C-alpha positions in Angstrom: -15.8 14.3 11.6 -15.1 10.6 12.5 -13.3 9.8 15.7 -9.6 9.1 15.6 -10.2 5.4 16.1 -12.7 5.3 13.3 -10.2 7.1 11.0 -7.6 4.5 11.9 -10.0 1.7 11.1 -10.6 3.4 7.7 -6.9 3.5 6.9 -6.4 -0.2 7.9 -9.3 -1.1 5.6 -7.6 0.8 2.8 -4.4 -1.1 3.3 -6.4 -4.3 3.0 -8.0 -3.0 -0.2 -4.5 -2.5 -1.7 -3.5 -6.0 -0.7 -6.7 -7.5 -2.1 -6.2 -5.6 -5.4 -2.6 -6.7 -5.5 -3.6 -10.3 -5.0 -6.3 -10.0 -7.7 -3.8 -8.4 -10.1 -6.2 -5.4 -10.4 -3.9 -2.5 -11.3 -6.8 -0.1 -11.8 -8.2 -0.8 -8.3 -4.7 0.0 -6.9 -4.5 3.2 -8.9 -8.0 4.3 -7.6 -6.6 4.2 -4.0 -3.7 6.7 -4.8 -3.7 10.4 -5.4 -2.8 11.3 -9.0 0.5 12.9 -7.8 1.4 10.0 -5.4 5.1 9.6 -4.5 6.5 6.1 -4.8 9.8 5.2 -3.0 10.8 1.6 -3.8 14.1 -0.1 -3.0 17.0 0.5 -5.4 15.0 2.9 -7.6 14.7 6.6 -8.0 11.6 8.1 -6.4 8.7 8.4 -8.9 5.5 10.3 -8.9 2.0 9.8 -10.3 -0.3 7.2 -11.6 1.8 6.4 -14.7 4.8 5.6 -12.5 2.6 3.5 -10.1 1.2 1.6 -13.1 4.8 0.7 -14.1 5.5 -0.6 -10.6 2.3 -2.7 -10.8 3.0 -4.1 -14.4 3.9 -7.5 -13.1 0.7 -8.0 -11.2 -1.0 -9.9 -14.0 1.6 -12.6 -14.1 0.0 -16.0 -13.4 3.0 -17.0 -11.2 3.0 -13.9 -9.0 3.0 -14.2 -5.3 0.1 -13.5 -2.9 0.5 -10.8 -0.3 -0.5 -10.9 3.4 -0.1 -7.8 5.5 0.3 -7.3 9.2 -0.4 -3.7 10.3 2.1 -2.5 12.9 1.1 1.1 13.6 -1.6 3.6 12.5 -2.0 7.2 13.4 -4.0 10.2 12.2 -3.6 13.9 12.6 -5.7 15.8 15.1 -7.6 17.4 12.2 -8.1 14.0 10.5 -6.9 15.1 7.2 -3.7 13.0 7.1 -2.6 9.7 8.5 -0.1 6.8 8.1 0.0 3.1 8.3 3.2 1.0 8.9 3.3 -2.7 8.4 5.1 -5.9 7.5 4.0 -7.5 4.2 4.9 -11.1 3.1 4.6 -12.4 -0.4 4.4 -16.2 -0.9 3.8 -18.6 -3.8 1.1 -21.3 -3.8 3.7 -23.9 -2.6 4.3 -21.8 0.5 7.7 -20.5 -0.5 8.4 -16.9 0.6 9.2 -14.6 -2.3 9.9 -11.5 -0.2 9.1 -9.7 3.0 9.0 -5.9 3.2 8.2 -3.3 5.7 6.5 -0.2 4.5 4.7 3.0 5.3 1.8 4.5 3.5 0.8 8.1 4.0 -2.9 8.9 3.4 -4.6 12.2 3.0 -8.1 13.4 2.7 -8.9 13.6 -1.0 -12.4 14.9 -1.6 -14.7 12.7 0.5 -12.2 9.8 0.7 -8.7 9.0 1.8 -6.1 8.3 -0.8 -2.5 7.2 -0.5 -0.2 10.1 -1.4 3.1 8.4 -0.4 4.2 4.8 -0.4 7.7 3.7 0.8 9.0 0.2 1.5 12.2 -1.8 2.0 12.9 -5.5 1.8 14.0 -7.4 4.8 15.3 -10.9 5.4 12.5 -13.5 4.6 13.5 -15.8 7.5 
């Protein structure tokens, strides 16, 4: 089994993969990083579960005018057994002109899924963009 620090690095890399897929508008790449029964908790919406629900959340990613996301990881931890972990962070979306579209804080929960880690729970809330 990888060390705790190695597992934390893996989770940070996975967050970056989500950000990269978001910025590329690649919905399938995002879905590939989530468990089929993932739980999505987004602001102002009922909780939803599964790839079909996540696909609906991601529908706007192919818009030409969508914002680009940059993430700042705040905290990462993994269980002693290494089968589950979480990442918290601050994520900022901006347009090409530099205007901030939104800032949110979030937490993703990751679990061992076969030989990989997949996101099983993603929760976020919007904060003031100042």
